[in-house]
C-alpha positions in Angstrom: 10.4 -0.1 2.1 8.1 2.6 3.5 10.8 4.3 5.7 13.3 4.4 2.8 10.6 5.9 0.6 9.9 8.6 3.3 13.6 9.4 3.5 13.8 9.8 -0.3 10.6 12.0 -0.4 11.8 14.2 2.4 15.3 14.5 0.8 13.5 15.9 -2.3 11.8 18.6 -0.1 8.4 17.0 0.1 6.1 17.1 3.1 5.2 13.6 4.1 2.3 12.3 6.1 2.7 8.7 7.3 0.0 6.4 8.6 0.9 3.1 10.2 -0.5 0.8 12.8 2.8 -1.2 13.1 1.1 -4.5 12.3 4.3 -5.4 10.5 6.6 -2.4 10.6 8.6 -1.1 13.5 8.8 2.3 15.1 12.6 2.3 15.0 12.5 2.7 11.2 11.1 6.2 11.6 12.5 7.3 14.9 15.1 9.5 13.1 12.3 11.6 11.7 11.0 12.9 15.0 11.1 16.6 15.0 11.3 16.9 11.2 8.9 19.7 10.3 8.1 18.1 7.0 7.1 14.8 8.5 3.7 14.1 10.2 3.0 10.7 11.7 -0.3 9.1 12.7 -0.5 5.7 14.4 -3.7 4.5 12.9 -5.3 1.4 11.5 -6.2 2.1 7.9 -9.3 0.0 8.1 -11.0 2.6 10.3 -12.7 4.6 7.6 -13.8 7.6 9.7 -10.4 8.1 11.3 -8.6 7.8 8.0 -11.0 10.2 6.3 -10.3 12.7 9.2 -6.6 12.5 8.3 -7.2 13.1 4.6 -9.4 16.1 5.5 -6.8 17.5 8.0 -3.8 17.1 5.7 -3.3 18.5 2.2 -2.9 15.2 0.4 -1.7 15.3 -3.2 -0.4 11.7 -3.7 -0.9 8.4 -1.9 1.8 5.9 -1.7 0.0 2.8 -0.5 2.4 0.3 1.0 0.2 -0.9 3.8 -0.4 -4.7 3.7 0.3 -7.9 5.5 3.6 -9.4 4.3 3.7 -12.3 6.6 2.4 -15.0 4.2 2.7 -17.8 6.8 0.5 -15.9 9.3 -2.2 -15.4 6.7 -2.0 -19.0 5.6 -3.3 -19.8 9.1 -5.8 -16.9 9.1 -6.9 -15.6 5.7 -8.8 -12.7 7.5 -5.4 -11.1 8.0 -5.1 -10.5 4.2 -8.7 -9.3 3.9 -8.2 -6.7 6.7 -4.6 -5.6 6.2 -4.2 -5.9 2.4 -7.6 -5.6 0.6 -9.6 -3.5 3.1 -6.8 -1.0 3.5 -6.8 -0.5 -0.3 -10.5 0.0 -0.5 -10.6 2.5 2.5 -7.7 4.5 1.0 -9.4 4.6 -2.4 -12.7 5.7 -0.9 -10.9 8.5 1.1 -9.1 9.6 -2.1 -12.5 9.7 -3.9 -14.2 11.7 -1.2 -11.3 14.2 -0.9 -10.5 14.5 -4.6 -7.0 13.0 -4.4 -6.1 11.8 -7.9 -2.7 10.2 -7.7 -1.8 6.7 -6.3 1.2 4.5 -6.2 0.3 0.9 -5.1 2.9 -1.5 -3.9 1.8 -4.9 -5.3 3.7 -8.1 -5.6 4.9 -10.7 -8.0 2.9 -13.2 -6.0 -0.1 -12.2 -8.2 1.6 -14.5 -10.9 1.6 -17.6 -8.6 4.2 -20.3 -9.2 5.8 -19.9 -12.6 8.8 -22.3 -12.3 11.2 -21.9 -15.1 9.2 -19.3 -16.9 10.3 -15.7 -17.4 7.6 -13.7 -15.8 6.2 -10.5 -17.5 2.8 -8.9 -17.7 2.4 -10.3 -21.2 3.9 -13.8 -20.8 2.0 -15.4 -17.9 -1.5 -15.3 -16.4 -2.4 -14.0 -13.0 -2.9 -17.1 -10.8 -2.0 -16.3 -7.2 -1.6 -19.3 -5.0 -1.5 -17.5 -1.6 -4.1 -15.4 0.2 -1.5 -12.6 0.0 -1.2 -12.8 -3.7 -5.0 -13.0 -4.1 -5.6 -10.0 -1.8 -3.0 -8.0 -3.8 -4.6 -9.0 -7.1 -8.1 -8.1 -5.7 -6.6 -4.8 -4.7 -5.3 -4.2 -8.2 -8.8 -4.9 -9.5 -10.6 -2.5 -7.2 -7.9 0.1 -8.0 -8.6 -0.3 -11.7 -12.3 0.3 -11.0 -11.7 3.4 -8.9 -9.2 4.7 -11.4 -11.7 4.5 -14.3 -14.7 5.8 -12.3 -12.8 8.7 -10.7 -10.1 9.6 -13.2 -7.2 8.6 -11.0 -3.6 8.4 -12.1 -2.3 5.1 -10.8 1.1 3.3 -10.8 1.1 -0.3 -9.6 4.5 -1.8 -9.0 4.8 -5.5 -8.5 7.7 -6.0 -6.2 9.6 -9.3 -6.3 11.3 -10.4 -3.1 12.8 -7.3 -1.5 16.1 -7.6 0.4 18.0 -4.7 2.0 17.6 -1.0 1.7 
């Protein structure tokens, strides 16, 4: 999803700064961007606050598209710390860097997993409760909660999109 978003943003003439530690993603998805003067890449763990803050301070960030998370639900079922580190903590660190650097716009890639199992029920924000059954869904819902707090306390403009299963480009 991230590499396709980058391609679309670059096609619109934007400058893009990408930060990834390749916990889930692969380098081949962005290889075609090497040498693009409007693309800057940092291989960095987003849970390392000081290093992420340095990137925010070095780059002229106007908008954060936060797609960093663990998407291997089976792995986190065996080790819930994966979700805490790679989903919830990345969100908190990015929000704190945004606060410290005055960045006011955030797009957050959440998930329909925040609804839990809703067999035979049409899911919408108004029709069902938020009852995640996986650590992944719980970490995304927790991230949505801390985003709400940061948005209110720091006058952020936020869009949270709850992706269902994603297949293909």
